[in-house]
C-alpha positions as CSV (number, residue, x, y, z in Angstrom):
1,M,232.7,74.1,61.9
2,P,230.3,71.5,63.4
3,Q,232.6,70.7,66.3
4,L,231.7,74.0,67.9
5,N,228.0,73.2,68.1
6,P,227.6,71.9,71.6
7,S,224.1,70.5,71.2
8,P,224.9,66.8,70.3
9,W,228.0,66.5,72.4
10,F,226.3,67.9,75.5
11,T,223.4,65.4,75.3
12,M,226.0,62.6,74.9
13,L,227.9,63.9,77.9
14,V,224.7,64.0,80.0
15,F,223.6,60.5,79.0
16,T,227.1,59.1,79.6
17,W,227.1,60.6,83.1
18,L,223.7,59.3,83.9
19,I,224.8,55.8,82.9
20,F,227.9,56.2,85.1
21,L,226.0,57.5,88.1
22,T,223.0,55.2,88.0
23,I,223.8,51.9,86.5
24,I,227.5,51.2,87.2
25,P,227.8,52.0,91.0
26,P,225.2,49.5,92.2
27,K,226.9,46.8,90.1
28,V,230.3,47.6,91.6
29,L,229.0,47.9,95.2
30,A,227.2,44.6,94.9
31,H,230.4,42.7,94.0
32,V,231.4,40.2,96.7
33,S,234.9,39.0,97.0
34,P,235.1,35.2,96.8
35,N,237.9,35.0,99.4
36,E,236.8,36.8,102.4
37,P,239.5,37.5,104.9
38,T,239.5,35.3,108.0
39,I,240.1,36.6,111.5
40,H,243.2,35.1,113.1
41,N,243.7,34.5,116.7
42,A,245.5,37.2,118.6
43,E,247.8,34.8,120.4
44,K,251.0,33.8,118.6
45,P,251.8,30.2,118.0
46,K,254.6,28.9,120.3
47,T,257.5,27.8,118.3
48,Q,260.2,25.3,119.3
49,P,263.9,26.0,118.8
50,W,265.4,24.2,115.9
51,N,268.4,22.0,116.6
52,W,270.9,22.4,113.8
53,P,272.3,18.9,113.1
54,W,275.7,20.3,111.8
55,H,276.5,22.7,114.6
């Protein structure tokens, strides 16, 4: 039963994790969002009451 021989599967597992841990994280961490959040003023805008024309 060849599936019980861990030799080829273990090397595939090790190389896969090496790729995941060395190549992919820097690419993900280098990603910059195109829409950076802007800092809003702390003071709230003053609103005027709305006069309802039908009331």
